[in-house]
TORBARO-533200 format. One record per residue: residue in three letters; x, y, z of N, C-alpha, C in turn. Coordinates in steps of 0.05 Angstrom, whole numbers. Layout:
N
['ALA', [X, Y, Z], [X, Y, Z], [X, Y, Z]]
...
This chain:
390
['UNK', [365, -448, -409], [381, -441, -385], [365, -444, -359]]
['UNK', [339, -435, -360], [322, -438, -336], [317, -467, -329]]
['UNK', [311, -484, -348], [306, -512, -342], [331, -526, -332]]
['UNK', [354, -519, -343], [379, -532, -334], [385, -524, -305]]
['UNK', [380, -498, -299], [384, -488, -272], [365, -502, -252]]
['UNK', [340, -506, -261], [321, -519, -244], [330, -547, -238]]
['UNK', [339, -562, -258], [349, -589, -254], [372, -589, -234]]
['UNK', [389, -569, -236], [412, -567, -218], [403, -564, -189]]
['UNK', [383, -546, -185], [373, -542, -158], [360, -568, -147]]
['UNK', [345, -581, -164], [331, -605, -156], [350, -627, -149]]
['UNK', [372, -630, -165], [391, -651, -159], [405, -646, -133]]
['UNK', [411, -620, -127], [425, -614, -102], [408, -620, -77]]
['UNK', [381, -616, -80], [364, -616, -56], [345, -639, -53]]
['UNK', [344, -656, -74], [324, -678, -73], [328, -696, -49]]
['UNK', [353, -702, -42], [358, -719, -19], [351, -706, 7]]
['UNK', [352, -679, 8], [346, -665, 33], [317, -661, 38]]
['UNK', [300, -661, 17], [272, -654, 20], [256, -680, 22]]
['UNK', [243, -685, 45], [227, -709, 49], [199, -701, 58]]
['UNK', [178, -712, 46], [151, -706, 55], [146, -713, 84]]
['UNK', [129, -699, 97], [123, -704, 125], [110, -731, 129]]
['UNK', [94, -739, 110], [81, -765, 111], [73, -774, 83]]
['UNK', [69, -800, 79], [61, -809, 53], [32, -800, 48]]
['UNK', [27, -791, 23], [1, -781, 16], [-14, -801, -2]]
['UNK', [-40, -801, 0], [-55, -822, -14], [-60, -816, -43]]
['UNK', [-55, -792, -52], [-59, -785, -80], [-33, -775, -92]]
['UNK', [-32, -775, -118], [-7, -766, -132], [-3, -736, -129]]
['UNK', [-25, -721, -128], [-23, -692, -123], [-33, -686, -95]]
['UNK', [-16, -679, -76], [-24, -675, -48], [-44, -653, -45]]
['UNK', [-61, -656, -24], [-80, -635, -18], [-65, -609, -11]]
['UNK', [-76, -586, -18], [-62, -561, -14], [-58, -555, 15]]
['UNK', [-76, -564, 32], [-74, -558, 61], [-52, -575, 75]]
['UNK', [-44, -596, 62], [-23, -613, 74], [3, -598, 76]]
['UNK', [19, -605, 96], [45, -592, 100], [67, -611, 93]]
['UNK', [89, -599, 86], [114, -615, 81], [133, -608, 103]]
['UNK', [151, -627, 108], [174, -621, 124], [198, -622, 106]]
['UNK', [211, -600, 102], [234, -597, 83], [259, -593, 100]]
['UNK', [278, -610, 96], [303, -608, 111], [323, -590, 96]]
['UNK', [332, -569, 109], [351, -551, 97], [379, -563, 97]]
['UNK', [396, -556, 79], [424, -565, 79], [438, -555, 104]]
['UNK', [458, -569, 114], [474, -561, 137], [487, -534, 132]]
['UNK', [493, -528, 107], [507, -503, 100], [488, -478, 101]]
['UNK', [463, -482, 107], [444, -460, 107], [451, -439, 128]]
['UNK', [462, -448, 151], [468, -430, 173], [496, -433, 184]]
['UNK', [507, -411, 193], [532, -412, 208], [527, -395, 233]]
['UNK', [537, -405, 256], [528, -393, 281], [552, -380, 296]]
['UNK', [544, -361, 313], [563, -348, 331], [550, -346, 359]]
['UNK', [561, -361, 378], [551, -361, 406], [522, -368, 408]]
['UNK', [512, -385, 391], [485, -395, 393], [483, -422, 379]]
['UNK', [463, -438, 387], [459, -464, 375], [444, -461, 348]]
['UNK', [451, -477, 329], [439, -476, 303], [409, -482, 305]]
['UNK', [392, -468, 291], [364, -474, 290], [359, -502, 278]]
['UNK', [336, -513, 285], [328, -538, 273], [326, -535, 243]]
['UNK', [338, -553, 228], [339, -551, 199], [313, -560, 185]]
['UNK', [295, -572, 200], [269, -581, 189], [250, -557, 187]]
['UNK', [241, -552, 163], [222, -530, 158], [194, -542, 153]]
['UNK', [175, -537, 169], [148, -546, 165], [132, -524, 152]]
['UNK', [122, -529, 128], [110, -508, 113], [88, -519, 95]]
['UNK', [67, -504, 90], [45, -514, 73], [52, -508, 44]]
['UNK', [39, -523, 27], [42, -519, -2], [33, -491, -11]]
['UNK', [12, -482, 3], [1, -455, -3], [22, -434, 3]]
['UNK', [36, -437, 25], [57, -418, 33], [80, -418, 13]]
['UNK', [88, -442, 5], [109, -444, -15], [102, -430, -41]]
['UNK', [77, -435, -50], [68, -423, -75], [66, -392, -72]]
['UNK', [58, -384, -49], [57, -355, -43], [84, -342, -45]]
['UNK', [105, -355, -34], [132, -345, -36], [141, -342, -65]]
['UNK', [135, -363, -81], [143, -362, -109], [129, -339, -124]]
['UNK', [103, -336, -119], [87, -316, -132], [98, -288, -125]]
['UNK', [103, -284, -100], [113, -257, -91], [140, -251, -102]]
['UNK', [158, -270, -103], [185, -265, -114], [183, -259, -144]]
['UNK', [166, -274, -158], [163, -270, -187], [151, -242, -192]]
['UNK', [131, -235, -177], [118, -209, -180], [138, -186, -174]]
['UNK', [153, -190, -152], [172, -170, -144], [193, -165, -166]]
['UNK', [203, -187, -177], [223, -183, -198], [211, -170, -223]]
['UNK', [187, -177, -230], [174, -164, -252], [170, -134, -247]]
['UNK', [164, -127, -222], [161, -99, -215], [187, -84, -217]]
['UNK', [209, -96, -208], [235, -83, -210], [245, -81, -239]]
['UNK', [238, -101, -255], [244, -99, -284], [229, -76, -297]]
['UNK', [204, -71, -288], [189, -48, -298], [202, -22, -290]]
['UNK', [212, -21, -265], [226, 3, -256], [251, 8, -271]]
['UNK', [265, -14, -278], [290, -12, -294], [283, 1, -321]]
['UNK', [262, -8, -334], [254, 3, -359], [246, 32, -357]]
['UNK', [232, 40, -336], [224, 68, -332], [248, 86, -328]]
['UNK', [268, 76, -313], [292, 92, -309], [307, 97, -335]]
['UNK', [309, 76, -351], [323, 78, -376], [308, 96, -396]]
['UNK', [282, 97, -393], [266, 115, -410], [265, 143, -398]]
['UNK', [280, 148, -377], [282, 174, -364], [255, 183, -352]]
['UNK', [238, 164, -344], [213, 170, -330], [217, 169, -300]]
['UNK', [239, 157, -291], [248, 158, -263], [273, 174, -262]]
['UNK', [274, 194, -245], [298, 211, -242], [310, 207, -215]]
['UNK', [335, 214, -212], [348, 211, -186], [356, 183, -180]]
['UNK', [355, 175, -155], [365, 148, -147], [343, 127, -151]]
['UNK', [353, 103, -157], [334, 80, -160], [350, 55, -154]]
['UNK', [345, 42, -132], [360, 19, -123], [342, -6, -125]]
['UNK', [350, -25, -142], [333, -49, -147], [343, -73, -132]]
['UNK', [325, -92, -127], [332, -115, -110], [332, -141, -126]]
['UNK', [335, -140, -153], [337, -164, -169], [359, -182, -159]]
['UNK', [352, -207, -153], [371, -226, -142], [368, -229, -112]]
['UNK', [357, -209, -98], [355, -209, -69], [327, -215, -59]]
['UNK', [309, -225, -76], [281, -228, -69], [276, -247, -45]]
['UNK', [294, -266, -42], [290, -285, -20], [293, -272, 8]]
['UNK', [307, -250, 9], [311, -236, 35], [284, -227, 46]]
['UNK', [270, -210, 30], [245, -198, 40], [222, -219, 41]]
['UNK', [221, -236, 21], [199, -256, 20], [202, -276, 43]]
['UNK', [226, -286, 47], [230, -305, 69], [225, -293, 96]]
['UNK', [234, -268, 100], [229, -255, 125], [200, -249, 130]]
['UNK', [186, -239, 110], [158, -232, 113], [141, -257, 119]]
['UNK', [148, -279, 107], [133, -304, 112], [136, -314, 141]]
['UNK', [157, -306, 154], [163, -315, 181], [151, -298, 203]]
['UNK', [143, -273, 196], [133, -255, 217], [104, -247, 211]]
['UNK', [93, -229, 228], [66, -220, 224], [65, -190, 220]]
['UNK', [42, -180, 215], [39, -151, 210], [44, -134, 235]]
['UNK', [44, -147, 258], [49, -132, 283], [79, -130, 289]]
['UNK', [96, -145, 274], [125, -142, 276], [133, -118, 259]]
['UNK', [158, -109, 264], [167, -84, 252], [191, -88, 235]]
['UNK', [193, -73, 213], [216, -75, 195], [224, -47, 187]]
['UNK', [251, -42, 188], [262, -17, 179], [287, -24, 162]]
['UNK', [290, -10, 140], [312, -18, 122], [324, 6, 108]]
['UNK', [344, 1, 91], [357, 22, 76], [342, 28, 51]]
['UNK', [356, 38, 30], [342, 49, 7], [335, 28, -14]]
['UNK', [344, 3, -11], [335, -18, -31], [309, -30, -20]]
['UNK', [288, -15, -22], [264, -20, -5], [239, -27, -21]]
['UNK', [239, -27, -47], [214, -30, -62], [200, -57, -55]]
['UNK', [216, -79, -54], [205, -105, -48], [192, -106, -21]]
['UNK', [206, -95, 0], [194, -95, 27], [168, -79, 27]]
['UNK', [168, -57, 13], [143, -40, 12], [120, -56, 1]]
['UNK', [125, -70, -21], [104, -87, -33], [94, -108, -14]]
['UNK', [112, -122, -1], [105, -144, 17], [91, -134, 42]]
['UNK', [97, -109, 51], [86, -98, 75], [60, -83, 70]]
['UNK', [49, -85, 46], [23, -74, 41], [21, -52, 20]]
['UNK', [43, -43, 9], [43, -23, -12], [34, -36, -39]]
['UNK', [18, -22, -54], [10, -32, -80], [32, -28, -101]]
['UNK', [32, -44, -121], [52, -41, -142], [48, -14, -156]]
['UNK', [23, -6, -160], [18, 20, -173], [30, 42, -156]]
['UNK', [26, 42, -130], [35, 63, -112], [66, 64, -112]]
['UNK', [79, 41, -114], [108, 41, -114], [119, 52, -140]]
['UNK', [108, 43, -163], [118, 53, -188], [111, 83, -192]]
['UNK', [88, 91, -182], [81, 120, -183], [100, 136, -166]]
['UNK', [107, 126, -143], [126, 141, -126], [153, 144, -140]]
['UNK', [162, 123, -153], [187, 124, -167], [187, 145, -188]]
['UNK', [164, 150, -201], [162, 170, -222], [154, 198, -211]]
['UNK', [150, 200, -185], [143, 226, -173], [114, 233, -179]]
['UNK', [96, 214, -179], [68, 220, -185], [52, 222, -160]]
['UNK', [29, 235, -162], [13, 241, -138], [1, 217, -125]]
['UNK', [-2, 195, -140], [-13, 170, -129], [8, 152, -117]]
['UNK', [32, 163, -115], [54, 147, -103], [50, 143, -73]]
['UNK', [63, 124, -62], [58, 116, -34], [67, 138, -15]]
['UNK', [85, 156, -23], [92, 180, -8], [83, 205, -23]]
['UNK', [62, 202, -39], [50, 224, -54], [69, 236, -75]]
['UNK', [88, 220, -83], [107, 229, -103], [129, 246, -93]]
['UNK', [131, 249, -67], [151, 268, -55], [175, 254, -44]]
['UNK', [176, 227, -44], [199, 213, -32], [216, 199, -52]]
['UNK', [204, 186, -72], [219, 171, -92], [229, 144, -82]]
['UNK', [249, 134, -94], [259, 107, -90], [266, 100, -61]]
['UNK', [276, 120, -47], [288, 115, -20], [269, 120, 3]]
['UNK', [245, 129, -2], [227, 137, 20], [199, 126, 16]]
['UNK', [195, 101, 25], [169, 88, 23], [162, 76, 50]]
['UNK', [137, 79, 58], [129, 71, 85], [101, 58, 84]]
['UNK', [97, 38, 102], [71, 26, 106], [69, 21, 136]]
['UNK', [45, 13, 146], [43, 8, 175], [64, -12, 184]]
['UNK', [78, -5, 205], [100, -21, 217], [123, -27, 198]]
['UNK', [125, -11, 177], [148, -11, 160], [158, 17, 157]]
['UNK', [182, 22, 168], [191, 49, 172], [210, 57, 149]]
['UNK', [205, 45, 126], [215, 55, 102], [243, 49, 94]]
['UNK', [249, 57, 70], [276, 58, 61], [288, 84, 71]]
['UNK', [312, 84, 81], [325, 107, 92], [350, 114, 75]]
['UNK', [352, 139, 67], [373, 147, 48], [400, 151, 61]]
['UNK', [402, 157, 87], [427, 162, 100], [439, 135, 109]]
['UNK', [463, 129, 99], [475, 102, 103], [477, 95, 133]]
['UNK', [464, 74, 141], [465, 64, 168], [447, 77, 188]]
['UNK', [434, 100, 180], [419, 115, 200], [395, 100, 210]]
['UNK', [385, 81, 195], [361, 66, 203], [366, 47, 225]]
['UNK', [392, 40, 230], [398, 20, 251], [391, 29, 279]]
['UNK', [401, 53, 288], [392, 62, 314], [362, 68, 315]]
['UNK', [350, 76, 293], [321, 80, 292], [307, 53, 298]]
['UNK', [317, 32, 286], [306, 5, 291], [309, -3, 320]]
['UNK', [332, 4, 332], [335, -2, 361], [315, 14, 377]]
['UNK', [309, 38, 368], [289, 54, 382], [261, 42, 380]]
['UNK', [254, 32, 357], [228, 18, 353], [227, -6, 372]]
['UNK', [248, -21, 373], [249, -45, 391], [247, -36, 420]]
['UNK', [259, -13, 428], [256, -3, 455], [227, 3, 461]]
['UNK', [213, 15, 442], [184, 21, 446], [168, -5, 450]]
['UNK', [175, -25, 434], [161, -51, 437], [165, -63, 465]]
['UNK', [189, -62, 475], [194, -73, 501], [181, -55, 523]]
['UNK', [183, -29, 520], [171, -11, 539], [141, -15, 542]]
['UNK', [128, -19, 519], [99, -22, 519], [90, -52, 522]]
['UNK', [110, -69, 526], [105, -98, 530], [90, -110, 506]]
['UNK', [98, -102, 482], [87, -115, 458], [104, -139, 450]]
['UNK', [91, -162, 448], [107, -187, 442], [113, -189, 412]]
['UNK', [129, -170, 402], [136, -170, 374], [166, -164, 371]]
['UNK', [175, -165, 346], [204, -162, 341], [208, -141, 320]]
['UNK', [231, -128, 321], [239, -109, 300], [263, -120, 285]]
['UNK', [261, -120, 258], [284, -127, 241], [295, -101, 230]]
['UNK', [319, -95, 237], [332, -70, 228], [354, -78, 207]]
['UNK', [349, -72, 182], [367, -81, 161], [386, -59, 151]]
['UNK', [410, -68, 144], [430, -50, 133], [448, -66, 115]]
['UNK', [463, -53, 98], [480, -68, 79], [508, -71, 90]]
['UNK', [524, -88, 76], [552, -92, 83], [567, -66, 82]]
['UNK', [559, -48, 63], [572, -22, 61], [567, -4, 85]]
['UNK', [546, -8, 100], [539, 8, 124], [549, -5, 149]]
['UNK', [560, -29, 147], [566, -45, 171], [589, -33, 188]]
['UNK', [605, -15, 176], [627, -3, 192], [620, 24, 204]]
['UNK', [595, 32, 201], [585, 57, 213], [586, 55, 244]]
['UNK', [595, 76, 256], [597, 77, 285], [569, 74, 298]]
['UNK', [549, 86, 286], [522, 85, 298], [511, 57, 298]]
['UNK', [521, 39, 281], [512, 11, 281], [522, -2, 307]]
['UNK', [547, 3, 314], [558, -9, 339], [546, 4, 364]]
['UNK', [540, 30, 363], [526, 42, 385], [499, 30, 390]]
['UNK', [485, 24, 368], [458, 11, 370], [461, -17, 382]]
['UNK', [482, -32, 373], [487, -58, 385], [489, -56, 415]]
['UNK', [505, -37, 424], [511, -34, 452], [486, -28, 468]]
['UNK', [470, -9, 459], [445, -2, 474], [425, -25, 473]]
['UNK', [423, -39, 450], [404, -61, 449], [411, -83, 468]]
['UNK', [437, -88, 471], [445, -110, 489], [442, -101, 519]]
['UNK', [449, -76, 524], [445, -66, 552], [417, -70, 561]]
['UNK', [398, -65, 543], [370, -66, 551], [356, -91, 541]]
['UNK', [371, -110, 529], [360, -135, 518], [335, -129, 501]]
['UNK', [338, -113, 481], [316, -105, 464], [309, -127, 444]]
['UNK', [284, -130, 436], [275, -150, 417], [282, -141, 388]]
['UNK', [308, -138, 382], [316, -127, 357], [335, -147, 343]]
['UNK', [330, -152, 317], [348, -168, 301], [362, -149, 281]]
['UNK', [388, -146, 285], [404, -129, 267], [412, -146, 243]]
['UNK', [402, -138, 219], [405, -155, 196], [423, -142, 175]]
['UNK', [447, -154, 171], [465, -144, 150], [459, -159, 124]]
['UNK', [448, -144, 104], [444, -155, 78], [471, -154, 63]]
['UNK', [485, -175, 63], [512, -175, 51], [510, -184, 22]]
['UNK', [509, -164, 4], [508, -170, -25], [536, -168, -38]]
['UNK', [556, -168, -21], [584, -172, -29], [599, -147, -38]]
['UNK', [584, -126, -46], [598, -104, -59], [591, -76, -49]]
['UNK', [575, -73, -29], [569, -45, -20], [561, -28, -43]]
['UNK', [573, -4, -45], [566, 13, -68], [582, 6, -93]]
['UNK', [601, -12, -91], [617, -19, -114], [645, -28, -106]]
['UNK', [649, -32, -80], [675, -41, -69], [670, -68, -57]]
['UNK', [687, -88, -64], [684, -115, -53], [687, -113, -23]]
['UNK', [672, -130, -9], [671, -129, 20], [698, -132, 33]]
['UNK', [715, -150, 21], [741, -154, 34], [761, -131, 29]]
['UNK', [753, -111, 13], [770, -88, 10], [761, -65, 28]]
['UNK', [737, -67, 40], [727, -46, 57], [725, -54, 86]]
['UNK', [725, -80, 91], [720, -90, 119], [743, -108, 127]]
['UNK', [755, -102, 150], [777, -119, 161], [767, -146, 168]]
['UNK', [741, -148, 176], [728, -174, 181], [702, -174, 165]]
['UNK', [700, -195, 148], [675, -198, 132], [656, -218, 145]]
['UNK', [661, -226, 169], [643, -243, 184], [623, -225, 199]]
['UNK', [605, -214, 184], [587, -193, 196], [570, -204, 218]]
['UNK', [563, -229, 218], [546, -241, 239], [561, -243, 265]]
['UNK', [587, -239, 265], [603, -239, 290], [609, -211, 300]]
['UNK', [599, -191, 286], [606, -163, 292], [593, -154, 319]]
['UNK', [573, -168, 328], [560, -159, 353], [576, -165, 378]]
['UNK', [597, -182, 375], [615, -189, 397], [600, -202, 420]]
['UNK', [587, -186, 437], [572, -196, 460], [544, -204, 452]]
['UNK', [537, -201, 426], [510, -208, 417], [513, -233, 399]]
['UNK', [498, -254, 403], [499, -278, 386], [492, -271, 357]]
['UNK', [502, -288, 339], [497, -283, 311], [491, -307, 295]]
['UNK', [480, -303, 271], [475, -325, 252], [479, -315, 224]]
['UNK', [492, -331, 208], [496, -325, 179], [478, -344, 164]]
['UNK', [464, -333, 144], [443, -348, 129], [448, -347, 99]]
['UNK', [443, -370, 86], [444, -370, 57], [418, -356, 47]]
['UNK', [421, -331, 40], [397, -315, 34], [390, -315, 4]]
['UNK', [402, -334, -11], [392, -339, -38], [371, -360, -37]]
['UNK', [365, -370, -13], [344, -391, -9], [323, -380, 9]]
['UNK', [299, -376, -1], [278, -364, 15], [271, -380, 40]]
['UNK', [273, -407, 37], [266, -424, 60], [286, -421, 83]]
['UNK', [311, -418, 76], [332, -414, 97], [327, -387, 111]]
['UNK', [320, -366, 96], [314, -341, 109], [289, -343, 126]]
['UNK', [269, -357, 116], [244, -362, 131], [250, -375, 158]]
['UNK', [265, -397, 157], [271, -411, 182], [288, -395, 201]]
['UNK', [307, -380, 190], [324, -364, 207], [309, -342, 221]]
['UNK', [290, -329, 206], [274, -308, 218], [254, -318, 238]]
['UNK', [243, -342, 233], [226, -355, 253], [241, -358, 279]]
['UNK', [265, -369, 277], [282, -374, 301], [290, -348, 314]]
['UNK', [296, -327, 298], [304, -301, 309], [282, -288, 325]]
['UNK', [257, -291, 314], [234, -279, 328], [230, -293, 354]]
['UNK', [231, -320, 354], [228, -335, 379], [249, -327, 400]]
['UNK', [273, -323, 391], [295, -316, 408], [290, -288, 422]]
['UNK', [284, -268, 405], [282, -241, 416], [257, -237, 432]]
['UNK', [235, -248, 423], [209, -244, 438], [209, -258, 465]]
['UNK', [225, -280, 467], [227, -295, 492], [244, -280, 513]]
['UNK', [256, -257, 506], [270, -242, 525], [300, -247, 526]]
['UNK', [311, -261, 506], [339, -267, 506], [356, -244, 496]]
['UNK', [343, -223, 486], [359, -200, 476], [362, -200, 446]]
['UNK', [379, -182, 436], [382, -179, 407], [399, -201, 394]]
['UNK', [398, -201, 367], [414, -218, 351], [426, -202, 328]]
['UNK', [448, -212, 317], [459, -202, 293], [457, -223, 271]]
['UNK', [444, -217, 249], [439, -236, 228], [452, -226, 202]]
['UNK', [468, -243, 190], [479, -236, 164], [465, -252, 142]]
['UNK', [453, -238, 124], [439, -251, 101], [458, -250, 77]]
['UNK', [469, -272, 70], [488, -273, 47], [473, -275, 21]]
['UNK', [473, -253, 6], [456, -251, -18], [473, -240, -41]]
['UNK', [459, -231, -62], [474, -222, -86], [454, -206, -103]]
['UNK', [463, -182, -111], [446, -166, -129], [457, -169, -158]]
['UNK', [438, -172, -176], [446, -175, -204], [454, -149, -218]]
['UNK', [441, -127, -209], [447, -101, -221], [468, -87, -205]]
['UNK', [473, -62, -212], [492, -46, -197], [480, -36, -171]]
['UNK', [495, -20, -156], [486, -9, -131], [460, 6, -135]]
['UNK', [460, 23, -156], [436, 36, -164], [435, 36, -195]]
['UNK', [414, 47, -206], [412, 46, -235], [434, 62, -250]]
['UNK', [446, 81, -235], [468, 96, -248], [495, 81, -247]]
['UNK', [495, 57, -235], [519, 40, -233], [515, 16, -251]]
['UNK', [532, 13, -272], [528, -11, -289], [534, -37, -275]]
['UNK', [549, -36, -253], [554, -60, -237], [574, -80, -249]]
['UNK', [588, -72, -270], [607, -90, -283], [636, -79, -284]]
['UNK', [641, -57, -271], [668, -46, -270], [684, -58, -247]]
['UNK', [671, -70, -227], [684, -82, -204], [679, -112, -201]]
['UNK', [665, -123, -220], [660, -152, -221], [654, -159, -250]]
['UNK', [658, -184, -257], [655, -193, -285], [627, -201, -291]]
['UNK', [620, -199, -317], [594, -208, -326], [591, -238, -321]]
['UNK', [614, -253, -323], [613, -282, -319], [606, -288, -290]]
['UNK', [615, -272, -271], [608, -277, -243], [578, -273, -239]]
['UNK', [567, -252, -251], [538, -247, -248], [522, -270, -261]]
['UNK', [530, -278, -284], [516, -299, -298], [518, -326, -283]]
['UNK', [541, -331, -270], [544, -355, -254], [524, -355, -231]]
['UNK', [521, -332, -218], [502, -331, -195], [474, -334, -205]]
['UNK', [467, -322, -227], [440, -325, -239], [434, -355, -245]]
['UNK', [453, -369, -256], [448, -396, -265], [450, -417, -243]]
['UNK', [463, -411, -221], [467, -431, -200], [453, -425, -174]]
['UNK', [446, -399, -169], [436, -392, -142], [411, -375, -142]]
['UNK', [399, -372, -165], [376, -354, -167], [353, -363, -148]]
['UNK', [343, -345, -131], [323, -353, -111], [296, -361, -123]]
['UNK', [289, -350, -145], [263, -357, -158], [266, -385, -171]]
['UNK', [288, -389, -184], [293, -416, -196], [294, -437, -175]]
['UNK', [306, -431, -152], [308, -450, -130], [281, -457, -119]]
['UNK', [264, -437, -116], [237, -443, -106], [221, -458, -126]]
['UNK', [225, -453, -151], [211, -468, -172], [219, -498, -170]]
['UNK', [244, -503, -166], [253, -531, -163], [239, -545, -140]]
['UNK', [235, -531, -118], [222, -543, -94], [193, -549, -101]]
['UNK', [179, -530, -114], [151, -534, -121], [147, -558, -140]]
['UNK', [165, -560, -159], [163, -583, -178], [170, -609, -164]]
['UNK', [190, -609, -148], [199, -633, -135], [178, -645, -116]]
['UNK', [162, -628, -103], [143, -637, -84], [114, -638, -95]]
['UNK', [112, -635, -121], [86, -638, -133], [66, -616, -126]]
['UNK', [76, -593, -117], [59, -571, -110], [48, -558, -135]]
['UNK', [64, -556, -156], [56, -544, -181], [68, -558, -204]]
['UNK', [58, -553, -227], [69, -564, -252], [83, -540, -267]]
['UNK', [98, -547, -287], [111, -526, -303], [89, -507, -314]]
['UNK', [67, -518, -323], [45, -502, -334], [34, -483, -313]]
['UNK', [31, -493, -288], [21, -476, -267], [40, -452, -262]]
['UNK', [65, -457, -262], [85, -436, -256], [87, -416, -279]]
['UNK', [84, -426, -304], [83, -408, -326], [59, -389, -325]]
['UNK', [37, -400, -315], [12, -384, -312], [16, -362, -291]]
['UNK', [31, -369, -269], [37, -349, -248], [54, -328, -260]]
['UNK', [75, -335, -275], [93, -316, -287], [77, -297, -305]]
['UNK', [59, -308, -321], [43, -292, -340], [25, -273, -325]]
['UNK', [13, -282, -303], [-5, -266, -287], [11, -243, -274]]
['UNK', [35, -249, -264], [51, -228, -252], [58, -206, -272]]
['UNK', [64, -214, -296], [69, -195, -317], [45, -177, -323]]
['UNK', [21, -190, -324], [-4, -175, -329], [-9, -155, -307]]
['UNK', [-7, -164, -282], [-12, -146, -259], [7, -122, -259]]
['UNK', [32, -127, -263], [52, -105, -263], [47, -86, -286]]
['UNK', [42, -97, -309], [37, -81, -333], [13, -62, -329]]
['UNK', [-9, -73, -316], [-32, -56, -311], [-26, -35, -291]]
['UNK', [-11, -42, -270], [-4, -22, -249], [14, -1, -261]]
['UNK', [31, -9, -279], [49, 11, -292], [33, 31, -309]]
['UNK', [13, 22, -323], [-3, 40, -339], [-17, 61, -322]]
['UNK', [-28, 51, -299], [-42, 69, -281], [-23, 90, -269]]
['UNK', [1, 80, -261], [21, 98, -249], [30, 119, -269]]
['UNK', [35, 111, -293], [44, 130, -314], [23, 151, -320]]
['UNK', [-3, 144, -317], [-24, 162, -324], [-30, 182, -302]]
['UNK', [-20, 177, -278], [-25, 195, -255], [-11, 221, -258]]
['UNK', [-22, 243, -248], [-9, 269, -250], [13, 272, -229]]
['UNK', [29, 292, -233], [49, 299, -212], [35, 313, -189]]
['UNK', [47, 313, -165], [34, 327, -143], [33, 357, -148]]
['UNK', [12, 370, -137], [10, 399, -141], [31, 413, -124]]
['UNK', [38, 438, -131], [57, 453, -116], [49, 457, -87]]
['UNK', [23, 459, -83], [13, 463, -55], [19, 439, -38]]
['UNK', [23, 416, -50], [29, 391, -34], [57, 391, -24]]
['UNK', [75, 407, -34], [103, 405, -28], [109, 413, 1]]
['UNK', [93, 429, 14], [99, 438, 41], [81, 423, 62]]
['UNK', [67, 403, 53], [50, 388, 72], [66, 364, 84]]
['UNK', [55, 352, 105], [68, 329, 118], [94, 336, 131]]
['UNK', [97, 361, 139], [122, 369, 153], [118, 366, 183]]
['UNK', [94, 374, 192], [89, 374, 221], [67, 354, 228]]
['UNK', [67, 345, 253], [45, 329, 264], [19, 345, 262]]
['UNK', [-2, 333, 251], [-28, 348, 249], [-35, 361, 276]]
['UNK', [-42, 387, 275], [-49, 402, 299], [-26, 418, 311]]
['UNK', [-1, 412, 301], [22, 427, 312], [34, 446, 292]]
['UNK', [21, 449, 269], [32, 466, 247], [33, 495, 255]]
['UNK', [54, 510, 246], [53, 539, 249], [33, 550, 229]]
['UNK', [27, 576, 231], [8, 588, 213], [21, 593, 186]]
['UNK', [47, 595, 185], [61, 601, 159], [86, 583, 157]]
['UNK', [90, 573, 133], [115, 558, 127], [130, 573, 105]]
['UNK', [155, 577, 109], [171, 591, 89], [178, 573, 66]]
['UNK', [179, 584, 42], [188, 569, 18], [217, 574, 13]]
['UNK', [225, 570, -12], [253, 572, -19], [262, 602, -22]]
['UNK', [244, 618, -32], [250, 646, -37], [243, 663, -13]]
['UNK', [255, 687, -10], [251, 704, 14], [221, 710, 20]]
['UNK', [206, 715, -1], [177, 722, 3], [158, 699, -4]]
['UNK', [169, 675, -7], [152, 652, -14], [141, 640, 12]]
['UNK', [116, 645, 18], [103, 636, 43], [79, 619, 37]]
['UNK', [75, 599, 54], [51, 581, 51], [35, 583, 77]]
['UNK', [9, 588, 75], [-8, 592, 98], [-25, 567, 102]]
['UNK', [-26, 558, 127], [-44, 536, 134], [-72, 546, 138]]
């Protein structure tokens, strides 16, 4: 199945991908760059000109994208197993199928740019500096978790990554606030504020659009449209499913987000647009999740197994990147199998360490409430006489 899907991707894109120049050896030097032409269908525009479809990228960057997507999926599969073994309790939202969103975006920006997203956040946390061990430990409520085991699936943070947010749509005005701070302090960086198609009808989203445009904030409002929200098809919950046009007075772009290179190019363009002072953008990333909304949702009551399998076999982002690497001689099948094997080893080792970590102590439960130096002398607990002294 994997090889047939690879051939399908290669057949579709071979005519579009042309090397930047003829190389003197059969295996190009790793430092050499390719110019890869994206299909015309990669972008759909609203009140803006389409970005250049030529993507200039090094072989090292392509291989890095493949490695990160493969590792991310392996990490999410490990989380899937932990949840089914009842080692993860509560909510757990996986991004299997959506890896191109975070990997393509992260490749286009720098650590000084800002990202804020909803609760499907494990992949972003990993790419923005969180270790696999700390993410898996957090999911299990262990003390070595990235939020010390106190946040779980929906609350993970790293520098300039303001986490997964559990309240639907609430991160969008927060993202606008981060962008306001960037403009106020004259930082030449961009904020990507992500939300799902299920959150797109929230009033606070439109309020954030309005304020961002009034002040021309360097903010890209990104709708991750995975077609089903919590379990309702987009066309049953939204009068208009053209989310990239929702900004009205804000230009928009719709992106094929099953292709990491399309996301990469779109985010490059979006950063150039916002940092140059043109104001905000609305970006719709058309993607697809293989699992349910969360682990408690089987994901097959509102869509067929055949639909999911069709997306896996024709549009998988990892398979698509594999086809690009093989087509351009960046890697061989053996090289990619070695990457897959190494990803499995790394995740398995991180999983063992995370499982071995203890739960946080009870004394840790009332910490990290106040800014250091501003704490009261006593914090109340749950019971009338339950007091914690600083």
